[in-house]
C-alpha positions, 0 to 999 in steps of 0.5 A: 500500500502506497504511503499518502503524500506528506504535507507540512503546513507551516503556520497551521494554527492561523485561519488560512492554515486551518482551512488548508488542513481541513481541505487536505487531510482526507487525501494526504498525511498532513502535519500542521505547526503552531507557535503558541496556540494549538488548534486541534484538527482531527486527522492532522498531526500538530507540531509546535514550531518557532520558525526562528529556531533553526535546530527545532525546525530541522527536527520538524522537517526530518520528522514529517518528511514532507513531499510538500511544504506550504508556508502560511505563517504570519499575519496578512494585515498591514503592520501598524508600526516599525516593531510590527514591521520587523516582526513581519520581516522575521516571519514572512521572510526570515522564517520562510528562509529557515524552513526552506533551508532545513528542508532543502535536502528532502527536496519538497515542493515549497508553496509560499503564500504571498499577497498583492501588497508586493505591488505598489498599488499604482494601477492594479490588474497586476500580472504574475510577470509585472514588476514588484515594488512594494510600498509597505512593510508587509509587501516588502517582507512578503517579497523578501520571502518570495525572492529567497524561495526563488533563489534557493529551490527549483521546486517552488510555487508562489501563490499571490492572493488578494485579501481572502473572504473566509471565517476564522478558526475560533481563535484567530479571527479573520477580517470578516469575523471582526466585521461581523462581531462588531456589527453584531454588537451594534457598533460602527466599524471603519474600513479603508475606502482608498484601496481597491482589491479583488477579494477572493473566496478562500474556497478558490484558493484551497482549490488552487493549492490542491491543483498545484499539488495534484499537477506537480507544477514547479517554478511558477507564480500564480495569482488568485483573486475575485471578479469584483474589484471594490474597497474594503469599505464597499466589501464590508457594506455588501457583507453587512447587507448579506447577513442582515446587518445595518450597512450604515454602521460601516464607515469610510476612513482614509488610510494612505497619503498617496494618490495616483489619480483623482482625489475622489476615487480610491488612490491605490489599486492592488487587484490581481489579474489571475487569468493565467491561473484560471486557464492553466489550472482550471480554477473557477473565478467568483464574483464578490456576491458568490464569495459572500454566499459561501461564507454563510455556508462555511464555518471552520470548527475545531474538529 
């Protein structure tokens, strides 16, 4: 009997990491790491890991013997200050470098989850081959991680995703969880109205990761997003209406001082062109409304 392919999810206790573990556990032997807070998932082996501890990371890699490593450690929200910026660099760049180096002898496929902030936001509709010039700490950290992975292994796959529409795992809250809880308490919430994103359903991203593993692609960069381009403010209002909350509780706030166009329109556009992903891996693109509909059917539980 053939052994199930081993997959090591680094950052498995995060919201996206938990989604990945749940999506992959039925067909693969899944190992999931956590830093401080263990999120139990039935059928998944949980392993404590500090990505800055090289010796322990090496032991984890040799114990799991993964054919695939998926790196999703760290937050994908913009760090508010320099201290948080340094933390982002440690996790998204240095941590990814550590895991890549200690697992290199095993030659796994290394899937690095990045995001749209590796671009400068000046025009949007970014293709995989467009020049990356990040303008914030998160984008710079992600790009550092991307560049290291590309330089160290031939078995890399980089997936850049737009902000994800998803539920959290009960401990780590997603952006939609935070919006829903605030609205449920009858409180107002402020969100950016000067950044455009094509928000992506987590279901599509999970499908993309599965297809990458199944097809065995190498040395590729894939983009994934949704078909609707809106600001976080407009997304939150649509979400409020979908769940029956008062959309008037959602307020607009400006978050940047940069303007690439007229002052009365969003100043930055981080939307991703993902036509290559749809055509090459047969991933179904979704409109914002479809992604929000799936949220009502999707609840990540501690199973």
